[in-house]
C-alpha positions, 0 to 999 in steps of 0.5 A: 261562163263555161267556155270550151276551146277546140283546136290546136296542133300548132302555136298559130292556133293555140296562142289566140285561144290562150289570149281569149282565155287570159282575157276572159279569166282576167275579168272573173276567175269564176269562169270555167275553161277547157281546151280540146286537142290531140295528143299529137299537138303542142297543146299537150306541152304548152297548155300546162305552162299556162295552168290550162286544162286540156282533154284530148281526142283521137283525130289527125289531118289529111293533107300530105298523108299516104292513102292508107294514113287518109283512110285511118283518118276517115275512120277516126273522124266519127270516133273523135266526134263521139269522143267530143260529144261526151266531152261537151256533154259533160262539161256543158259549156255556154259557148264552144269556140273553134280556133282551128286545127283538126280537133275543132271539127269534131268538137264543133260538129258534136256541139251542133248536135247538142245544140250549143252556142258555137263560134270559130276564129279564123287567124289567117287572111285566107282560111283553111278547109276546116273553118270553111266547113265549120262556117256552115254551122258556126253562128259567129265567125271572128276574123282577123283580116277584112280580107277574110270576109269574102270567104264566109257568110258575111252576116256571121263575121266580126273583124276583131284581128287576131288575139295575141298573148298578154305582153307586159307593155302597153298595146301599140308599144314600139321598139323603133327607138332602138333603131334611131339611138343605136350607137356603133358600140351597141350590138344589133340584135337579131331574133330568128325563129321558124314558128312553134316547130322551127323551120329547117330551111330557115336554120340552114340558110342562117348558118349558110350566111355565117361566112358572109357576115364575118365582118359584123360577127362582133356587132351582131347578137344573134338569138335563135329558136331552132325547133327540137330536131335542129337544136344540136346541129345549129348550136354546134355550127355556131360554135364551129364558126365561133359566134356567140349566139343564144340557141333554143329549141323553143321559147316560152317568154317571147315577150322578153326576146321581142323586147331586145330584138332590133330585127326579127326573121321568122315565118309568116304565121298569123300569130307571129304576124299579129304579135310583131304588129302589136309590138312594132317590130321591124321583120323579114318574113319567110313564109312557109311554102307548104302552108294550107292555101299559101296563107302564109304568103298571103299574110306577109304580102298584105303588110309588104304592100304597106312598107311594113315588113320585108319578104323573101320566099323560101325558094329564094332563100340562101346563105348569100341572100339572107346575109344581104338582108341582114346587112341591109337591116344593120345598115339602115336604122331609119328604114327599120324604124319606119317599118316598125311604125307602119307594122303597128297600123296592122295590129289589133291590141284589143282583139281578145277583148272584142272576142270576149265581149262577143262570147259573153253576149252570145 
Protein backbone atom coordinates (compact mmCIF):
# COMPACT_ATOMS: atom_id res chain seq x y z
CA UNK A 1 0.00 0.00 0.00
CA UNK A 2 1.13 3.55 -0.75
CA UNK A 3 -0.06 6.06 1.85
CA UNK A 4 0.35 9.82 1.54
CA UNK A 5 -0.22 11.78 4.76
CA UNK A 6 -0.92 15.49 4.35
CA UNK A 7 -0.70 18.11 7.07
CA UNK A 8 1.36 19.10 10.06
CA UNK A 9 2.66 22.35 11.43
CA UNK A 10 2.39 21.28 15.07
CA UNK A 11 2.89 18.08 17.02
CA UNK A 12 -0.86 17.84 17.48
CA UNK A 13 -1.28 17.15 13.77
CA UNK A 14 1.96 15.26 13.19
CA UNK A 15 2.01 12.73 16.01
CA UNK A 16 -1.28 11.03 15.02
CA UNK A 17 0.08 10.72 11.49
CA UNK A 18 3.31 9.23 12.81
CA UNK A 19 1.33 6.78 14.95
CA UNK A 20 -0.65 5.63 11.90
CA UNK A 21 2.54 5.17 9.88
CA UNK A 22 4.19 3.23 12.73
CA UNK A 23 1.23 0.86 12.80
CA UNK A 24 1.16 0.48 9.01
CA UNK A 25 4.89 -0.25 8.72
CA UNK A 26 4.76 -2.67 11.68
CA UNK A 27 2.47 -4.85 9.59
CA UNK A 28 4.78 -4.88 6.58
CA UNK A 29 7.89 -2.83 5.76
CA UNK A 30 6.91 -3.06 2.09
CA UNK A 31 4.26 -0.38 2.60
CA UNK A 32 5.32 3.01 1.22
CA UNK A 33 4.59 6.29 3.02
CA UNK A 34 5.15 9.98 2.34
CA UNK A 35 4.34 13.10 4.36
CA UNK A 36 3.51 16.42 2.72
CA UNK A 37 3.87 19.57 4.82
CA UNK A 38 5.50 22.98 4.81
CA UNK A 39 9.01 24.22 5.49
CA UNK A 40 7.72 26.37 8.36
CA UNK A 41 6.13 23.48 10.28
CA UNK A 42 7.84 21.27 12.83
CA UNK A 43 7.61 18.36 10.40
CA UNK A 44 10.92 19.56 8.94
CA UNK A 45 12.77 18.82 12.19
CA UNK A 46 10.56 16.06 13.61
CA UNK A 47 10.04 13.59 10.76
CA UNK A 48 13.79 12.93 10.18
CA UNK A 49 13.94 11.69 13.80
CA UNK A 50 11.54 8.94 12.75
CA UNK A 51 13.26 8.36 9.37
CA UNK A 52 10.09 9.39 7.54
CA UNK A 53 10.16 11.11 4.12
CA UNK A 54 8.73 14.60 3.61
CA UNK A 55 7.84 16.78 0.63
CA UNK A 56 7.08 20.46 1.21
CA UNK A 57 4.64 22.80 -0.49
CA UNK A 58 4.20 26.58 -0.17
CA UNK A 59 1.17 27.44 1.96
CA UNK A 60 0.39 29.19 5.24
CA UNK A 61 -2.60 29.97 7.41
CA UNK A 62 -5.02 32.89 7.40
CA UNK A 63 -5.83 33.22 11.08
CA UNK A 64 -4.18 36.10 12.93
CA UNK A 65 -2.53 37.50 9.81
CA UNK A 66 -2.59 41.03 8.41
CA UNK A 67 -4.59 41.77 5.26
CA UNK A 68 -1.40 41.77 3.23
CA UNK A 69 -0.41 38.37 4.58
CA UNK A 70 -3.91 37.02 3.94
CA UNK A 71 -3.79 38.17 0.32
CA UNK A 72 -0.40 36.50 -0.07
CA UNK A 73 -1.80 33.27 1.39
CA UNK A 74 -4.75 33.39 -1.00
CA UNK A 75 -2.24 33.70 -3.83
CA UNK A 76 -0.36 30.66 -2.48
CA UNK A 77 -3.43 28.39 -2.39
CA UNK A 78 -3.60 27.69 -6.16
CA UNK A 79 0.19 27.38 -6.26
CA UNK A 80 0.16 24.84 -3.42
CA UNK A 81 -2.61 22.86 -5.12
CA UNK A 82 -0.51 22.69 -8.30
CA UNK A 83 2.54 21.57 -6.27
CA UNK A 84 0.37 18.97 -4.51
CA UNK A 85 -0.98 17.78 -7.86
CA UNK A 86 2.51 16.86 -9.07
CA UNK A 87 3.48 15.23 -5.75
CA UNK A 88 0.35 13.08 -5.70
CA UNK A 89 0.65 12.20 -9.38
CA UNK A 90 4.29 11.17 -8.99
CA UNK A 91 3.75 9.01 -5.90
CA UNK A 92 0.42 7.62 -7.13
CA UNK A 93 -0.76 6.72 -3.59
CA UNK A 94 -3.52 4.23 -2.87
CA UNK A 95 -4.92 6.51 -0.16
CA UNK A 96 -4.39 10.14 0.83
CA UNK A 97 -4.97 10.95 4.51
CA UNK A 98 -5.28 14.52 5.80
CA UNK A 99 -4.35 15.00 9.46
CA UNK A 100 -5.05 18.73 9.70
CA UNK A 101 -2.90 21.78 9.12
CA UNK A 102 -2.56 24.06 6.11
CA UNK A 103 -0.94 21.53 3.80
CA UNK A 104 -3.76 19.02 4.13
CA UNK A 105 -6.23 21.28 2.30
CA UNK A 106 -4.19 21.65 -0.87
CA UNK A 107 -3.17 17.99 -1.01
CA UNK A 108 -6.71 16.68 -0.50
CA UNK A 109 -8.06 19.05 -3.16
CA UNK A 110 -5.41 17.86 -5.61
CA UNK A 111 -6.23 14.26 -4.70
CA UNK A 112 -9.90 14.92 -5.39
CA UNK A 113 -9.14 16.06 -8.94
CA UNK A 114 -6.84 13.04 -9.42
CA UNK A 115 -9.59 10.75 -8.12
CA UNK A 116 -7.52 9.27 -5.33
CA UNK A 117 -9.10 7.69 -2.26
CA UNK A 118 -9.33 10.36 0.41
CA UNK A 119 -9.74 10.36 4.20
CA UNK A 120 -9.23 12.86 6.99
CA UNK A 121 -8.48 12.42 10.70
CA UNK A 122 -9.75 14.89 13.31
CA UNK A 123 -7.93 15.00 16.63
CA UNK A 124 -10.09 17.48 18.53
CA UNK A 125 -13.66 17.37 19.74
CA UNK A 126 -14.52 20.49 17.73
CA UNK A 127 -12.98 20.37 14.22
CA UNK A 128 -11.11 23.25 12.64
CA UNK A 129 -12.01 25.02 9.41
CA UNK A 130 -9.72 22.92 7.21
CA UNK A 131 -11.26 19.59 8.14
CA UNK A 132 -14.79 20.98 8.02
CA UNK A 133 -14.17 22.05 4.43
CA UNK A 134 -12.42 18.82 3.52
CA UNK A 135 -15.22 16.71 4.95
CA UNK A 136 -17.17 17.52 1.77
CA UNK A 137 -14.67 15.74 -0.46
CA UNK A 138 -13.32 13.13 1.99
CA UNK A 139 -14.73 9.64 1.67
CA UNK A 140 -13.91 8.57 5.23
CA UNK A 141 -13.59 10.70 8.39
CA UNK A 142 -11.86 9.34 11.48
CA UNK A 143 -12.89 11.19 14.65
CA UNK A 144 -11.53 11.03 18.19
CA UNK A 145 -14.72 11.88 20.11
CA UNK A 146 -18.33 10.78 19.77
CA UNK A 147 -19.27 14.45 20.16
CA UNK A 148 -17.48 15.26 16.90
CA UNK A 149 -20.07 13.37 14.85
CA UNK A 150 -22.42 16.35 14.82
CA UNK A 151 -19.89 18.42 12.83
CA UNK A 152 -19.49 15.99 9.93
CA UNK A 153 -21.63 13.90 7.55
CA UNK A 154 -22.38 10.98 9.87
CA UNK A 155 -22.37 8.37 7.10
CA UNK A 156 -18.66 9.07 6.49
CA UNK A 157 -17.57 9.07 10.14
CA UNK A 158 -15.82 6.34 12.12
CA UNK A 159 -15.07 6.91 15.82
CA UNK A 160 -11.56 5.56 16.36
CA UNK A 161 -10.08 7.77 19.05
CA UNK A 162 -6.91 9.75 18.48
CA UNK A 163 -3.88 7.58 17.58
CA UNK A 164 -0.77 8.10 19.66
CA UNK A 165 2.85 7.16 19.17
CA UNK A 166 3.90 3.70 20.29
CA UNK A 167 5.06 3.59 23.89
CA UNK A 168 7.12 0.77 25.37
CA UNK A 169 4.48 -0.13 27.95
CA UNK A 170 1.25 -1.90 27.26
CA UNK A 171 -1.98 -0.07 26.35
CA UNK A 172 -3.96 1.04 29.36
CA UNK A 173 -0.81 1.10 31.49
CA UNK A 174 -1.23 3.30 34.53
CA UNK A 175 1.28 4.85 36.87
CA UNK A 176 -1.26 5.44 39.63
CA UNK A 177 0.70 3.11 41.92
CA UNK A 178 3.32 5.86 42.09
CA UNK A 179 0.84 7.92 44.10
CA UNK A 180 -0.28 5.22 46.51
CA UNK A 181 3.27 4.02 47.18
CA UNK A 182 4.98 7.41 47.40
CA UNK A 183 7.05 7.85 50.56
CA UNK A 184 8.07 11.03 52.32
CA UNK A 185 11.64 10.60 51.09
CA UNK A 186 10.92 10.09 47.40
CA UNK A 187 10.62 13.21 45.22
CA UNK A 188 7.30 14.21 43.70
CA UNK A 189 7.98 14.59 39.98
CA UNK A 190 6.14 17.36 38.13
CA UNK A 191 6.42 17.45 34.36
CA UNK A 192 5.54 20.78 32.72
CA UNK A 193 5.26 21.31 28.99
CA UNK A 194 3.41 23.72 26.75
CA UNK A 195 2.97 21.58 23.66
CA UNK A 196 5.46 21.10 20.86
CA UNK A 197 6.27 24.82 20.66
CA UNK A 198 6.20 25.70 24.35
CA UNK A 199 3.87 28.12 26.14
CA UNK A 200 5.19 31.45 27.40
CA UNK A 201 2.32 32.17 29.82
CA UNK A 202 2.68 28.74 31.40
CA UNK A 203 6.46 29.13 31.65
CA UNK A 204 6.03 32.50 33.33
CA UNK A 205 3.47 31.17 35.82
CA UNK A 206 5.74 28.28 36.79
CA UNK A 207 8.63 30.60 37.52
CA UNK A 208 6.36 32.97 39.46
CA UNK A 209 5.20 29.98 41.53
CA UNK A 210 8.69 29.09 42.77
CA UNK A 211 8.72 31.46 45.80
CA UNK A 212 5.38 30.00 46.94
CA UNK A 213 6.79 26.47 46.72
CA UNK A 214 9.92 27.12 48.75
CA UNK A 215 8.93 24.65 51.48
CA UNK A 216 8.59 21.90 48.86
CA UNK A 217 11.82 22.69 47.05
CA UNK A 218 13.61 19.56 48.31
CA UNK A 219 10.57 17.36 47.77
CA UNK A 220 9.80 18.28 44.17
CA UNK A 221 11.56 17.09 41.06
CA UNK A 222 10.68 19.42 38.18
CA UNK A 223 11.05 18.52 34.51
CA UNK A 224 10.20 21.44 32.24
CA UNK A 225 9.92 21.58 28.45
CA UNK A 226 9.97 25.27 27.59
CA UNK A 227 10.13 25.63 23.81
CA UNK A 228 13.16 27.19 22.15
CA UNK A 229 12.47 30.87 22.80
CA UNK A 230 12.13 30.58 26.60
CA UNK A 231 14.82 27.99 27.30
CA UNK A 232 17.63 30.26 28.55
CA UNK A 233 15.30 32.50 30.57
CA UNK A 234 13.61 29.58 32.31
CA UNK A 235 16.83 27.70 33.01
CA UNK A 236 18.55 30.78 34.45
CA UNK A 237 15.56 31.58 36.68
CA UNK A 238 15.58 28.10 38.18
CA UNK A 239 19.30 28.53 38.81
CA UNK A 240 18.80 31.93 40.47
CA UNK A 241 16.19 30.44 42.80
CA UNK A 242 18.50 27.48 43.48
CA UNK A 243 16.03 24.96 42.11
CA UNK A 244 17.38 21.73 40.67
CA UNK A 245 15.20 21.34 37.60
CA UNK A 246 15.65 19.54 34.32
CA UNK A 247 14.97 22.08 31.57
CA UNK A 248 14.69 21.26 27.87
CA UNK A 249 13.54 23.13 24.79
CA UNK A 250 11.98 19.98 23.30
CA UNK A 251 11.77 16.31 24.26
CA UNK A 252 11.61 13.50 21.73
CA UNK A 253 11.55 10.66 24.28
CA UNK A 254 8.35 11.72 26.04
CA UNK A 255 7.57 8.18 27.15
CA UNK A 256 10.58 8.21 29.50
CA UNK A 257 9.45 11.46 31.10
CA UNK A 258 5.83 10.35 31.42
CA UNK A 259 6.92 7.13 33.11
CA UNK A 260 8.61 8.98 36.00
CA UNK A 261 6.03 11.77 36.34
CA UNK A 262 3.59 11.96 39.25
CA UNK A 263 1.77 15.01 37.92
CA UNK A 264 1.70 16.63 34.48
CA UNK A 265 0.90 20.30 33.80
CA UNK A 266 0.34 21.10 30.15
CA UNK A 267 -1.85 22.49 27.38
CA UNK A 268 -4.86 20.46 26.28
CA UNK A 269 -3.98 19.71 22.68
CA UNK A 270 -5.52 16.51 21.35
CA UNK A 271 -2.27 14.54 21.22
CA UNK A 272 -1.32 15.49 24.77
CA UNK A 273 -4.77 14.52 26.04
CA UNK A 274 -4.66 11.20 24.19
CA UNK A 275 -1.18 10.27 25.39
CA UNK A 276 -1.93 11.16 29.01
CA UNK A 277 -5.15 9.13 28.86
CA UNK A 278 -3.34 6.13 27.40
CA UNK A 279 -0.71 6.19 30.15
CA UNK A 280 -3.10 7.08 32.97
CA UNK A 281 -1.36 10.26 34.14
CA UNK A 282 -2.84 12.64 36.68
CA UNK A 283 -2.73 16.09 35.14
CA UNK A 284 -3.63 19.76 35.22
CA UNK A 285 -4.66 21.16 31.85
CA UNK A 286 -4.13 24.82 30.96
CA UNK A 287 -5.90 25.12 27.59
CA UNK A 288 -4.34 27.37 24.98
CA UNK A 289 -6.76 30.33 24.85
CA UNK A 290 -6.29 31.11 21.16
CA UNK A 291 -6.84 27.61 19.79
CA UNK A 292 -9.25 27.55 16.87
CA UNK A 293 -12.86 27.35 18.07
CA UNK A 294 -11.53 27.03 21.64
CA UNK A 295 -11.02 23.33 21.00
CA UNK A 296 -8.44 22.88 23.76
CA UNK A 297 -10.85 23.97 26.47
CA UNK A 298 -13.49 21.70 24.92
CA UNK A 299 -11.03 18.80 25.13
CA UNK A 300 -10.14 19.53 28.76
CA UNK A 301 -13.69 20.16 29.99
CA UNK A 302 -14.85 16.82 28.58
CA UNK A 303 -12.36 15.04 30.88
CA UNK A 304 -12.90 17.39 33.81
CA UNK A 305 -16.63 16.53 33.93
CA UNK A 306 -15.66 12.93 34.69
CA UNK A 307 -13.08 13.86 37.33
CA UNK A 308 -10.27 12.73 35.03
CA UNK A 309 -8.19 15.92 35.28
CA UNK A 310 -8.02 19.39 36.77
CA UNK A 311 -8.36 22.51 34.60
CA UNK A 312 -7.26 26.12 35.00
CA UNK A 313 -7.80 28.65 32.23
CA UNK A 314 -4.95 30.74 30.92
CA UNK A 315 -6.48 34.02 32.13
CA UNK A 316 -6.65 32.56 35.65
CA UNK A 317 -3.05 31.45 35.55
CA UNK A 318 -0.55 33.09 37.90
CA UNK A 319 2.24 31.99 40.19
CA UNK A 320 0.14 31.88 43.36
CA UNK A 321 -2.67 29.86 41.78
CA UNK A 322 -0.31 27.41 40.10
CA UNK A 323 1.59 26.89 43.35
CA UNK A 324 -1.74 26.05 45.05
CA UNK A 325 -2.45 23.46 42.37
CA UNK A 326 0.99 21.85 42.77
CA UNK A 327 0.70 21.81 46.58
CA UNK A 328 -2.77 20.27 46.30
CA UNK A 329 -1.44 17.54 44.02
CA UNK A 330 1.46 16.84 46.37
CA UNK A 331 -0.79 16.67 49.43
CA UNK A 332 -3.52 14.48 47.87
CA UNK A 333 -2.01 11.28 46.44
CA UNK A 334 -5.33 9.42 46.62
CA UNK A 335 -7.04 12.06 44.48
CA UNK A 336 -4.25 11.73 41.93
CA UNK A 337 -4.67 7.97 41.94
CA UNK A 338 -8.40 8.33 41.25
CA UNK A 339 -7.68 10.85 38.50
CA UNK A 340 -5.23 8.42 36.93
CA UNK A 341 -7.84 5.66 36.91
CA UNK A 342 -10.55 7.87 35.44
CA UNK A 343 -8.49 9.36 32.62
CA UNK A 344 -7.74 5.87 31.29
CA UNK A 345 -11.42 5.55 30.37
CA UNK A 346 -10.78 8.20 27.70
CA UNK A 347 -7.92 6.27 26.11
CA UNK A 348 -8.16 4.56 22.73
CA UNK A 349 -5.10 2.29 22.70
CA UNK A 350 -6.10 0.71 19.40
CA UNK A 351 -6.94 3.89 17.46
CA UNK A 352 -4.00 3.55 15.06
CA UNK A 353 -4.86 -0.10 14.40
CA UNK A 354 -8.49 0.80 13.67
CA UNK A 355 -7.50 3.54 11.21
CA UNK A 356 -4.98 1.35 9.43
CA UNK A 357 -7.58 -1.41 9.13
CA UNK A 358 -9.90 1.09 7.47
CA UNK A 359 -7.21 2.42 5.14
CA UNK A 360 -6.21 -1.07 4.02
CA UNK A 361 -9.81 -1.99 3.30
CA UNK A 362 -10.58 1.27 1.47
